[in-house]
C-alpha positions as CSV (number, residue, x, y, z in Angstrom):
1,X,-32.8,-70.6,-6.0
2,X,-36.6,-71.4,-6.2
3,X,-39.2,-70.7,-3.5
4,X,-42.9,-71.3,-3.2
5,X,-45.8,-70.7,-0.8
6,X,-47.7,-73.8,0.4
7,X,-51.0,-74.3,2.2
8,X,-52.8,-77.5,3.4
9,X,-56.5,-76.9,2.7
10,X,-59.2,-79.0,4.2
11,X,-62.6,-79.2,2.5
12,X,-64.7,-77.3,5.2
13,X,-66.6,-74.2,4.3
14,X,-64.7,-72.2,6.9
15,X,-61.3,-73.3,5.6
16,X,-62.2,-72.3,2.1
17,X,-63.6,-68.9,3.2
18,X,-60.5,-68.2,5.2
19,X,-58.3,-69.5,2.3
20,X,-59.9,-67.1,-0.2
21,X,-59.1,-64.2,2.1
22,X,-55.6,-65.4,2.8
23,X,-54.8,-65.8,-0.9
24,X,-56.3,-62.4,-1.7
25,X,-54.0,-60.8,0.9
26,X,-51.0,-62.8,-0.3
27,X,-51.7,-61.7,-3.9
28,X,-52.0,-58.0,-3.0
29,X,-49.2,-57.8,-0.4
30,X,-46.6,-60.0,-2.0
31,X,-47.4,-61.9,-5.3
32,X,-48.2,-58.7,-7.3
33,X,-44.6,-57.6,-6.7
34,X,-42.8,-60.9,-6.4
35,X,-44.6,-63.6,-8.5
36,X,-44.1,-66.9,-6.8
37,X,-45.7,-70.3,-7.2
38,X,-48.4,-71.2,-4.7
39,X,-49.2,-74.8,-4.0
40,X,-52.4,-75.9,-2.2
41,X,-52.1,-79.4,-0.8
42,X,-55.6,-80.9,-0.3
43,X,-57.5,-84.1,0.2
44,X,-60.0,-85.5,-2.2
45,X,-63.0,-83.7,-0.6
46,X,-62.1,-80.3,-2.0
47,X,-64.8,-79.8,-4.7
48,X,-64.4,-78.1,-8.1
49,X,-66.6,-75.2,-6.8
50,X,-64.3,-74.8,-3.8
51,X,-61.2,-74.8,-6.1
52,X,-62.8,-72.2,-8.3
53,X,-63.3,-69.9,-5.3
54,X,-59.7,-70.4,-4.2
55,X,-58.3,-69.5,-7.6
56,X,-60.4,-66.3,-7.9
57,X,-57.8,-64.2,-6.0
58,X,-54.5,-65.9,-6.8
59,X,-53.0,-68.3,-9.3
60,X,-52.4,-71.6,-7.5
61,X,-51.6,-75.3,-8.2
62,X,-53.6,-77.9,-6.5
63,X,-51.7,-80.9,-5.1
64,X,-53.7,-83.9,-3.8
65,X,-52.5,-85.6,-0.7
66,X,-53.8,-89.0,0.7
67,X,-53.8,-89.4,4.5
68,X,-55.4,-92.9,4.3
69,X,-52.0,-94.5,5.1
70,X,-51.6,-92.3,8.2
71,X,-52.5,-93.7,11.6
72,X,-56.0,-93.3,12.8
73,X,-56.5,-89.8,14.2
74,X,-58.0,-86.4,13.5
75,X,-57.4,-84.0,10.7
76,X,-55.3,-81.9,13.1
77,X,-53.1,-84.9,13.9
78,X,-52.6,-85.6,10.2
79,X,-51.7,-81.9,9.6
80,X,-49.1,-82.0,12.4
81,X,-47.5,-85.2,11.0
82,X,-47.5,-83.8,7.5
83,X,-45.7,-80.6,8.4
84,X,-43.4,-82.2,11.0
85,X,-41.7,-84.4,8.4
86,X,-43.8,-85.8,5.5
87,X,-44.1,-82.6,3.6
88,X,-40.4,-82.4,2.8
89,X,-40.6,-85.4,0.6
90,X,-43.6,-84.4,-1.4
91,X,-42.8,-84.7,-5.2
92,X,-44.4,-81.4,-5.9
93,X,-41.7,-79.7,-3.9
94,X,-38.8,-81.5,-5.5
95,X,-37.9,-78.5,-7.7
96,X,-37.9,-75.9,-4.9
97,X,-35.2,-74.8,-2.5
98,X,-37.5,-73.0,0.0
99,X,-41.1,-72.9,1.0
100,X,-43.0,-70.4,3.0
101,X,-45.9,-72.1,4.8
102,X,-49.2,-70.4,5.4
103,X,-52.4,-71.7,6.9
104,X,-55.8,-70.9,5.4
105,X,-56.3,-68.6,8.4
106,X,-52.9,-66.9,7.9
107,X,-53.2,-63.3,6.9
108,X,-50.4,-61.0,5.6
109,X,-52.0,-57.6,6.4
110,X,-49.5,-55.2,4.8
111,X,-47.1,-55.2,1.8
112,X,-43.8,-57.2,2.1
113,X,-41.4,-55.0,0.2
114,X,-38.6,-57.6,-0.4
115,X,-38.2,-61.0,-1.9
116,X,-38.5,-63.4,1.1
117,X,-36.7,-66.2,-0.7
118,X,-34.0,-64.1,-2.2
119,X,-33.4,-62.6,1.2
120,X,-33.1,-66.0,2.8
121,X,-30.7,-67.2,0.1
122,X,-28.5,-64.1,0.2
123,X,-28.2,-64.2,4.0
124,X,-27.9,-67.9,4.4
125,X,-31.1,-68.4,6.4
126,X,-32.4,-71.9,6.6
127,X,-35.3,-71.3,8.9
128,X,-37.3,-68.1,9.2
129,X,-39.9,-67.5,11.8
130,X,-42.1,-64.8,13.2
131,X,-42.6,-65.8,16.9
132,X,-41.0,-68.2,19.3
133,X,-42.3,-67.0,22.7
134,X,-45.6,-68.8,22.7
135,X,-46.1,-71.8,25.0
136,X,-48.0,-74.9,24.1
137,X,-50.7,-76.6,26.3
138,X,-48.8,-78.9,28.7
139,X,-51.1,-81.8,27.8
140,X,-50.0,-81.5,24.1
141,X,-46.3,-81.8,25.0
142,X,-46.6,-84.8,27.3
143,X,-43.4,-86.8,26.9
144,X,-42.1,-84.8,23.9
145,X,-39.1,-83.3,25.6
146,X,-38.3,-86.6,27.3
147,X,-38.4,-88.3,23.8
148,X,-36.0,-85.7,22.5
149,X,-33.6,-86.5,25.3
150,X,-34.0,-90.2,24.5
151,X,-32.9,-89.3,20.9
152,X,-29.8,-87.8,22.4
153,X,-30.6,-84.1,22.5
154,X,-29.6,-82.0,25.4
155,X,-32.6,-79.9,26.2
156,X,-30.9,-77.8,28.9
157,X,-31.2,-74.7,26.6
158,X,-34.5,-75.7,24.9
159,X,-37.3,-74.4,27.2
160,X,-40.2,-76.9,27.5
161,X,-43.5,-76.0,25.9
162,X,-41.9,-73.4,23.6
163,X,-42.7,-73.5,20.0
164,X,-42.2,-71.8,16.6
165,X,-45.3,-70.1,15.1
166,X,-45.3,-72.5,12.2
167,X,-48.4,-71.1,10.5
168,X,-45.8,-68.8,8.9
169,X,-42.4,-70.3,8.4
170,X,-39.7,-70.2,5.8
171,X,-37.9,-73.6,5.4
172,X,-34.7,-74.5,3.4
173,X,-35.8,-77.8,2.0
174,X,-32.5,-79.5,1.4
175,X,-31.7,-79.3,5.1
176,X,-35.1,-80.6,6.2
177,X,-35.0,-83.4,3.7
178,X,-31.8,-84.8,5.3
179,X,-30.5,-85.8,8.6
180,X,-30.5,-85.0,11.4
181,X,-34.0,-83.6,10.9
182,X,-35.5,-86.7,9.2
183,X,-33.9,-89.1,11.8
184,X,-35.3,-87.0,14.6
185,X,-38.8,-86.9,12.9
186,X,-38.8,-90.6,12.3
187,X,-37.9,-91.3,15.9
188,X,-40.7,-89.1,17.2
189,X,-43.1,-90.6,14.6
190,X,-42.4,-94.1,15.8
191,X,-43.1,-92.9,19.4
192,X,-46.7,-92.1,18.3
193,X,-47.0,-88.9,20.3
194,X,-48.5,-86.9,17.5
195,X,-51.6,-89.1,17.7
196,X,-51.5,-90.1,21.4
197,X,-50.8,-86.7,22.9
198,X,-51.3,-84.3,19.9
199,X,-47.6,-83.3,19.7
200,X,-47.6,-80.4,17.3
201,X,-45.3,-79.7,14.4
202,X,-44.6,-76.3,16.0
203,X,-43.1,-77.8,19.1
204,X,-41.3,-80.5,17.2
205,X,-39.9,-77.8,14.9
206,X,-38.7,-75.8,17.8
207,X,-36.8,-78.6,19.5
208,X,-35.2,-79.9,16.2
209,X,-34.1,-76.5,14.9
210,X,-32.8,-75.4,18.3
211,X,-30.9,-78.7,18.6
212,X,-29.5,-79.2,15.2
213,X,-29.4,-76.0,13.1
214,X,-26.6,-73.5,13.5
215,X,-27.9,-70.3,15.2
216,X,-26.7,-68.1,12.3
217,X,-29.0,-70.0,10.0
218,X,-32.1,-69.1,12.0
219,X,-33.7,-65.7,11.6
220,X,-36.7,-64.0,13.2
221,X,-38.6,-61.9,10.6
222,X,-39.8,-58.9,12.6
223,X,-41.0,-56.7,9.7
224,X,-44.1,-58.7,8.5
225,X,-47.6,-57.5,9.5
226,X,-49.2,-60.9,10.1
227,X,-52.1,-62.4,12.0
228,X,-53.5,-65.9,12.6
229,X,-56.8,-66.6,14.2
230,X,-57.0,-63.0,15.3
231,X,-53.5,-63.1,17.0
232,X,-50.6,-61.0,15.7
233,X,-47.2,-62.5,15.2
234,X,-45.6,-60.7,18.2
């Protein structure tokens, strides 16, 4: 069983500043006790100077990604498409069983005193999350639940606008690399809603996990002191 942490880093000054802080906290509150590979996916604009700052606090591997083949859209759209489905086929992740995703503005504020990936493996968890009670902007969910129904999902017990807080998530990669997840993602990708309406990977993840993953494989992690953009996990 192998796990890693992953980030997607854009080449803005703010993202790099936040990333330096996030990595320092990850090092202090987890990696010092449980050494784990950290992969930083990034576009070509990340300079050597920026890379040097990001490696000052933690040992990381830089993995270039190319969004030039993605549809026209914003960096946010590309991020959502990447994490909704494309990330699971990244060659750099081929040797791993699990990843824990963090954003550059994700901050682990206190020590985690257990091995996240060992815990997931021992307990049979395929998806770990911190929060699922947040609601998305209605404009960013336009047509998403209807598309899920078109795919054949019964959404009776999947509340509209709900999402997983995917700026921290633990994913079991073999499950997300296969169907039904990939079939669902491809169906939504062809609909174009990620770019037309800003469908987020967090709402897509919520629907797909609720619809297809056995409930005993899903676990809320309630003992992690975490914040993102000034908001706590609960």
